[in-house]
Structures are given as structure tokens and as C-alpha cells.
C-alpha positions in Angstrom: 0.0 0.0 0.0 1.3 3.4 -1.0 2.0 5.7 2.0 1.1 9.3 1.8 2.8 12.2 3.5 1.1 14.3 6.2 0.0 17.0 3.7 -1.3 14.6 1.1 -5.0 15.0 0.1 -7.3 12.2 -0.8 -8.1 11.5 -4.5 -11.6 12.9 -4.0 -10.3 16.3 -2.9 -12.6 18.9 -4.5 -9.7 21.2 -5.5 -8.0 18.3 -7.3 -11.2 17.3 -9.0 -11.8 20.9 -10.1 -8.2 21.3 -11.3 -8.5 18.1 -13.4 -11.9 19.3 -14.8 -10.5 22.7 -15.7 -7.4 21.1 -17.4 -9.8 19.2 -19.7 -11.6 22.3 -20.7 -10.8 24.1 -24.0 -8.7 27.2 -23.8 -11.7 29.4 -24.8 -13.7 28.0 -21.9 -11.0 28.7 -19.4 -10.6 32.2 -20.8 -14.4 32.7 -20.4 -14.2 31.6 -16.8 -11.3 33.9 -16.1 -13.0 36.9 -17.7 -16.3 36.4 -15.8 -15.0 35.2 -12.4 -11.7 37.0 -12.1 -11.9 40.1 -14.3 -15.6 40.5 -13.3 -16.8 41.1 -16.8 -20.5 40.6 -17.7 -21.2 37.8 -20.2 -21.9 40.5 -22.8 -18.5 42.0 -22.2 -16.8 38.6 -22.3 -18.6 37.9 -25.6 -17.1 41.1 -27.0 -13.6 40.1 -25.8 -13.9 36.6 -27.3 -15.5 37.9 -30.5 -18.5 35.7 -30.3 -22.3 36.4 -30.0 -23.6 37.0 -26.5 -26.1 34.2 -26.9 -23.3 31.8 -27.6 -21.4 32.9 -24.5 -24.5 32.5 -22.4 -25.0 28.9 -23.6 -21.2 28.1 -23.3 -21.1 29.5 -19.7 -24.2 27.6 -18.6 -22.9 24.4 -20.0 -19.4 24.9 -18.6 -20.8 25.5 -15.1 -23.0 22.5 -15.4 -20.1 20.3 -16.5 -17.8 21.6 -13.7 -20.6 20.9 -11.1 -21.0 17.4 -12.5 -17.2 16.8 -12.4 -17.1 17.9 -8.7 -20.0 15.7 -7.9 -18.1 12.8 -9.6 -20.7 12.3 -12.3 -18.5 13.0 -15.3 -15.6 15.2 -16.3 -15.6 17.8 -19.0 -13.7 17.0 -22.1 -11.6 19.5 -24.2 -13.9 21.7 -26.2 -16.8 21.1 -23.9 -18.5 17.8 -23.2 -22.0 16.6 -23.8 -23.6 13.3 -23.0 -23.7 10.8 -25.8 -26.4 11.6 -28.3 -26.3 15.4 -27.7 -25.6 17.9 -30.4 -21.9 18.2 -31.1 -20.1 21.5 -30.3 -20.0 24.1 -33.1 -16.7 24.3 -35.0 -14.5 27.2 -33.9 -14.9 29.0 -37.3 -18.7 29.3 -36.6 -18.0 30.8 -33.2 -16.4 33.9 -34.7 -18.5 36.9 -35.8 -18.6 37.6 -39.5 -16.7 40.8 -40.1 
């Protein structure tokens, strides 16, 4: 049996679960979280920074929070580019996420 040091955390530590879940998220999703949670931008402002429609950011943010909640609860972990259960609509290609100039 592997021994752990006094500062070791169990495998179910929420911080580790969250770190693993965030590591599996796409860069754009992590950027969205940083803009909203740390920079305190509104979703509309974040949409402008990311160059995508506000409606898309609302959907992405809601799905991302749901996926992270599920990962913390141990139900499933988000995959890169956003995850959905089998049979769900696939994520839109990155080219469709950009606004037409």
C-alpha cells in the first residue's frame, strides 16, 4: 500500500477534481471563466472580448458551469472543447463561433 505524507490530500479532494476538470476544458472555456470570475466582466463584455455572439457565450457559460458541477459531484468530467452526453448535439466548430466581419 502506498503511503502518503502528512500533507497529502485524498483523491476525491474537490480542489484536485476541479483542477482536473479545468485542465480538460478548452482554452476558450477557461478564458471565459477567467473573464467572468476574475476580471468580473459581464457575459456580454466577455462575448465582445472573445469575439462571439452574446447568446453563444450564455450557452457556453451555462454548459461549462454544469459540466464543472458534475465533475465535482463525480458524475463526469468535461472533455476538451466542452463535453456533452452521448447523443447530444456536437459542439460548433471554432470557425462558426467567430463573428462575421
